[in-house]
C-alpha positions in Angstrom: 39.0 -15.6 0.2 35.4 -14.2 -0.1 34.7 -10.9 1.6 32.0 -12.6 3.6 34.4 -15.1 5.1 36.5 -12.3 6.5 33.6 -10.6 8.3 32.6 -13.7 9.9 35.9 -14.8 11.0 36.6 -12.5 14.0 34.6 -9.7 16.0 33.6 -6.9 13.7 32.4 -4.4 16.6 36.1 -4.8 18.1 37.6 -4.3 14.9 35.6 -1.1 14.1 36.0 0.1 17.7 39.8 -0.4 17.6 39.9 1.7 14.4 37.8 4.6 15.8 39.9 4.5 19.1 43.2 4.6 16.9 42.0 7.2 14.6 41.1 9.8 17.1 44.3 9.0 19.1 46.4 9.7 16.2 44.7 12.8 15.4 45.8 14.1 18.9 49.2 12.7 18.5 50.2 14.8 15.5 48.2 18.0 16.7 51.3 20.3 17.1 52.3 19.8 13.4 49.0 21.5 11.9 49.2 24.0 14.7 53.0 24.5 14.2 52.8 27.8 12.0 50.8 29.6 14.5 52.5 28.4 17.5 56.1 29.2 16.0 55.0 32.6 15.0 53.7 33.3 18.5 56.7 32.0 20.3 59.3 33.0 17.7 60.5 29.4 17.0 63.5 28.7 14.6 63.3 26.2 11.8 65.2 23.6 13.9 63.0 24.3 17.0 59.7 23.8 14.7 61.2 20.4 13.5 62.0 19.3 17.0 58.5 20.4 18.5 56.6 18.4 15.9 58.9 15.5 16.1 58.8 15.2 20.0 55.5 13.6 20.2 56.7 10.9 17.6 59.7 10.0 19.7 57.5 10.0 22.9 55.1 7.8 21.2 57.7 5.5 20.0 59.1 4.9 23.5 55.9 4.7 25.2 54.6 2.0 22.7 56.8 -0.5 24.7 55.2 0.6 27.9 51.7 0.1 26.4 52.8 -3.2 24.7 53.5 -4.4 28.4 50.3 -3.0 29.8 48.5 -4.8 27.0 50.1 -8.3 27.9 49.8 -7.9 31.6 46.2 -6.1 31.7 44.8 -7.2 28.2 44.2 -4.5 25.4 40.7 -3.0 26.5 42.0 -1.8 29.9 45.4 -0.9 28.8 43.6 1.4 26.1 41.2 3.1 28.8 44.3 3.9 30.8 46.2 5.5 27.9 43.1 7.7 26.8 42.5 9.1 30.3 46.1 10.0 30.3 45.8 11.8 27.0 42.5 13.7 28.1 44.2 14.7 31.2 47.2 16.1 29.3 45.0 18.0 26.8 43.0 19.6 29.8 46.3 20.8 31.3 47.4 22.3 27.8 43.9 24.0 27.2 43.5 25.4 30.9 47.0 26.2 31.4 49.2 28.9 29.9 51.5 27.4 27.3 54.2 30.2 26.8 57.6 28.6 26.4 59.2 26.1 24.2 60.0 23.9 26.9 56.3 23.4 28.0 55.4 22.6 24.5 58.0 20.0 24.5 56.5 18.5 27.4 53.1 18.8 26.1 54.6 16.7 23.1 55.7 14.0 25.5 51.9 13.7 26.9 50.8 13.5 23.3 53.0 10.6 22.8 50.6 8.5 25.0 48.1 9.0 22.1 50.6 7.5 19.6 51.1 4.8 21.8 47.4 3.6 21.1 49.0 1.8 18.2 50.1 -1.0 20.7 46.6 -1.3 22.0 44.3 -1.2 18.8 46.5 -3.6 16.8 46.6 -6.6 19.3 42.9 -6.0 20.4 42.0 -6.6 16.6 44.6 -9.2 15.8 43.7 -11.6 18.5 40.3 -12.2 17.0 41.4 -13.2 13.6 43.3 -16.3 12.1 46.4 -16.0 10.1 44.9 -15.8 6.5 43.1 -12.8 7.6 45.8 -10.9 9.5 46.6 -8.4 6.9 43.2 -7.3 6.3 42.3 -7.1 9.9 45.4 -5.2 10.9 45.1 -3.0 7.8 41.4 -2.0 8.8 42.5 -1.3 12.5 45.6 0.4 11.4 43.8 2.7 9.0 43.3 4.8 12.1 46.5 6.6 10.6 43.7 8.6 8.9 43.3 10.6 12.3 46.5 12.5 11.3 44.7 13.9 8.2 41.9 15.2 10.5 44.3 17.2 12.6 45.8 18.7 9.4 42.1 19.4 7.8 40.6 21.2 10.9 43.4 22.3 13.5 44.7 25.2 11.5 41.1 26.6 10.9 40.2 26.1 14.4 43.2 27.7 15.6 42.4 30.8 13.6 38.9 31.0 14.9 39.4 30.1 18.6 43.2 30.5 19.2 45.5 27.5 19.1 45.7 26.8 22.5 41.8 26.3 22.5 42.1 23.5 20.0 43.5 21.3 22.8 40.2 21.7 24.6 38.2 21.2 21.5 40.2 18.0 20.8 38.8 16.4 24.0 35.3 16.3 22.7 35.9 13.6 20.0 38.2 11.7 22.3 35.4 11.3 24.7 33.0 10.0 22.1 35.8 7.5 20.9 36.4 6.4 24.4 32.6 5.8 24.9 32.3 3.7 21.6 35.4 1.7 22.6 34.1 1.0 26.1 30.9 -0.2 24.9 31.9 -2.1 21.8 35.4 -3.4 22.1 36.0 -6.7 23.8 39.0 -8.7 24.5 39.5 -11.9 22.3 38.8 -15.1 24.4 41.6 -17.1 25.8 44.7 -16.0 27.9 47.8 -14.7 26.5 50.5 -15.3 29.2 51.9 -12.1 30.5 55.8 -11.7 30.3 58.6 -10.4 32.4 60.8 -7.6 31.5 63.5 -10.2 30.6 61.1 -12.0 28.3 60.3 -8.8 26.4 63.9 -8.1 25.9 64.5 -11.8 24.9 62.7 -11.3 21.6 65.3 -8.8 20.6 67.8 -11.7 20.5 65.9 -12.8 17.5 67.3 -11.0 14.2 63.9 -10.9 12.6 62.5 -8.7 15.2 65.1 -6.2 14.2 64.5 -6.7 10.6 60.7 -5.7 11.2 61.5 -2.7 13.3 63.8 -1.6 10.5 61.4 -2.2 7.7 58.6 -0.3 9.8 60.8 2.5 10.7 61.0 3.4 7.0 57.3 2.8 6.0 55.5 4.3 9.2 58.4 6.6 10.0 58.0 8.2 6.4 54.3 8.3 7.0 54.2 10.0 10.4 57.3 12.1 9.7 55.6 13.6 6.7 52.1 13.9 8.4 53.8 15.9 11.2 55.8 18.2 9.1 54.0 18.8 5.8 52.0 21.7 6.9 55.1 23.7 8.0 56.9 22.4 4.7 54.1 23.9 2.4 53.9 27.0 4.4 57.9 27.4 4.3 58.6 26.2 1.0 55.6 27.7 -0.9 54.5 30.4 1.2 51.0 28.9 1.7 48.6 30.0 4.3 48.2 27.7 7.4 44.7 26.7 6.3 45.8 25.9 2.6 49.0 23.9 3.9 46.8 22.0 6.1 44.4 21.0 3.2 47.4 20.1 1.2 48.7 18.1 4.2 45.5 16.3 4.6 45.3 15.3 1.0 48.8 13.6 1.4 47.9 12.0 4.7 44.4 10.8 3.7 46.2 8.9 0.7 48.6 7.2 2.8 46.0 6.1 5.7 43.3 5.0 3.4 45.3 2.6 1.5 46.7 0.7 4.5 43.7 -1.8 4.7 44.5 -2.3 0.8 48.2 -2.9 1.7 47.2 -5.7 4.2 44.6 -7.0 1.7 47.0 -7.0 -1.2 49.6 -8.8 1.0 47.3 -11.4 2.1 46.6 -12.3 -1.7 50.3 -12.0 -3.2 52.4 -12.0 0.0 53.8 -9.4 2.4 57.3 -9.5 1.0 56.4 -8.9 -2.7 54.1 -6.2 -1.6 56.6 -4.5 0.5 59.4 -4.7 -2.1 57.3 -3.0 -4.7 56.3 -0.2 -2.2 59.8 0.6 -1.3 60.8 1.1 -4.9 57.8 3.5 -5.4 58.3 5.3 -2.2 62.1 5.8 -2.9 61.3 7.1 -6.3 58.9 9.7 -5.0 60.9 10.9 -2.2 63.9 11.5 -4.4 61.7 13.5 -6.8 60.4 15.5 -3.8 64.1 16.2 -2.6 64.6 18.2 -5.8 62.4 20.9 -4.5 59.6 21.2 -6.9 58.7 24.7 -8.2 54.9 24.1 -7.9 53.1 23.5 -4.9 50.5 21.4 -6.7 53.4 19.3 -8.2 54.7 18.7 -4.7 51.4 17.6 -3.5 51.2 15.0 -6.2 54.6 13.8 -5.5 54.0 13.5 -1.7 50.7 11.6 -2.2 52.4 9.0 -4.3 55.0 8.6 -1.6 52.3 8.4 1.1 50.3 5.9 -1.0 53.4 3.6 -1.2 54.4 4.1 2.5 50.8 3.7 3.6 50.4 0.3 1.6 53.8 -0.7 3.2 52.5 -0.2 6.6 49.7 -2.7 5.9 52.3 -5.1 4.3 54.7 -5.1 7.3 51.9 -5.9 9.8 50.7 -8.8 7.5 54.1 -10.3 8.1 54.5 -9.6 11.8 51.7 -12.0 13.2 52.7 -14.7 11.0 56.3 -14.8 12.6 55.5 -13.4 16.2 52.0 -14.7 16.6 52.6 -15.5 20.4 54.5 -12.2 21.0 52.3 -9.9 19.3 51.7 -7.5 22.1 55.5 -6.9 22.7 56.4 -7.1 18.9 53.4 -4.4 18.0 55.1 -2.1 20.8 58.8 -2.7 19.4 57.8 -2.4 15.7 55.6 0.5 16.4 58.4 2.1 18.5 60.7 1.8 15.6 58.2 3.6 13.2 57.7 6.4 15.8 61.5 6.7 16.0 61.7 6.8 12.1 59.2 9.7 12.1 61.0 11.5 14.8 64.2 11.3 12.7 62.5 12.4 9.5 60.6 15.3 11.1 63.5 16.7 13.1 65.9 16.3 10.1 63.9 18.2 8.0 63.8 21.2 10.3 67.7 20.8 10.8 68.1 20.5 7.0 66.3 23.8 6.5 68.0 25.7 9.1 71.5 24.5 8.2 71.3 24.4 4.4 68.3 26.7 3.6 66.6 23.7 1.9 64.8 20.3 2.7 66.8 18.5 0.1 69.2 16.7 2.4 66.7 15.6 5.0 64.4 14.0 2.1 67.2 12.5 0.2 68.6 10.6 3.2 65.2 9.2 4.0 64.8 8.1 0.4 68.0 6.5 0.6 66.7 4.5 3.7 64.0 3.1 1.6 66.5 1.7 -0.9 68.3 0.3 2.1 65.2 -1.4 3.5 64.5 -2.9 -0.1 68.1 -4.4 -0.3 67.6 -5.8 3.3 64.2 -7.4 2.5 65.9 -9.0 -0.6 68.6 -10.8 1.9 65.9 -12.3 4.2 63.0 -13.3 1.9 64.4 -16.6 0.9 65.0 -17.7 4.5 61.6 -16.5 5.5 59.7 -18.1 2.8 61.4 -21.5 3.6 61.2 -21.4 7.3 58.3 -19.9 9.3 56.7 -18.6 6.0 56.6 -21.9 4.4 53.2 -23.5 3.3 53.8 -26.4 6.0 54.2 -23.6 8.7 51.3 -21.2 7.8 48.0 -21.0 5.6 49.0 -17.1 4.8 51.1 -16.1 1.8 54.5 -14.7 2.6 
């Protein structure tokens, strides 16, 4: 496909507005990670508490994606996105104007920030419904590149916390969110045609399909690895190498930018050579880099290089998964985005929390990283089990114009 054919195929303003909405939402979603060093110092948190603090928004976002997926199918994506953004802005206002002085209040804030993580279930269907099968990987890769918002959090939040205090960062975050909401309301449009809303029973019915579980598992590794590392690396670099919050944030931002910027490339590659092949290669690369990271490299620069490599693979894998999902579940894209996104968030929660517990129990992050690297290997084996069936059924040339 020529590049021009893609840009003529759908609705570019909606695609770009979806990306911007997603980008700023994800910036807020992981905000507790880059602020974690200062918060932990002020409140005297243990390693395990730090891990759970940064992991809570990931879990909340995972579970709320199901709720948002239902809203998307019942109210259409644009209205569902408006509701989610208003809730997040209200939550940030409470955090800014209130007095966060306890660990429990931080966990509650993490739940509210989870609504921002649920933006995934809005942005992807909003963009997806405008594009034909052969362009799904590219369209969802561009919309999904909103993952880069996590890098902005790592880049700016630690510096702003030192300048204005970490609690005021929540108030400052409202400003770009309002800009994103204005752009979203002006430029985003729901795709023409009605997508029938589903009952709760119909939502649960998709779980009877084993392919839904496979996609959930595959994404729990790719996006779980990405989001878990995005939330944890600032604390990791500070604890492991003694870097300042600002330097640790810069190092984290480098890793996260790598993973988010290649997501469109992952979708594009998958459109060209097939999602299965792309995903298989990425699991091998991700597992290799994560195993190397688990050895506890002596140099912080060396660790950055290794984590950048892992994030490149995981980010490309994210794009590849969402090249495949619309081919298999075109009519259930709203609920599947919610379910698959939920699984990704749960994977991130597991990784972020396990790193904290690994550090507290063993004095090292090795066990947490090793187990997650092993999950990438298991995902590769699972993909090898299903690829023949997928390519000869719903992914055959007779069923779709896309490469599987």
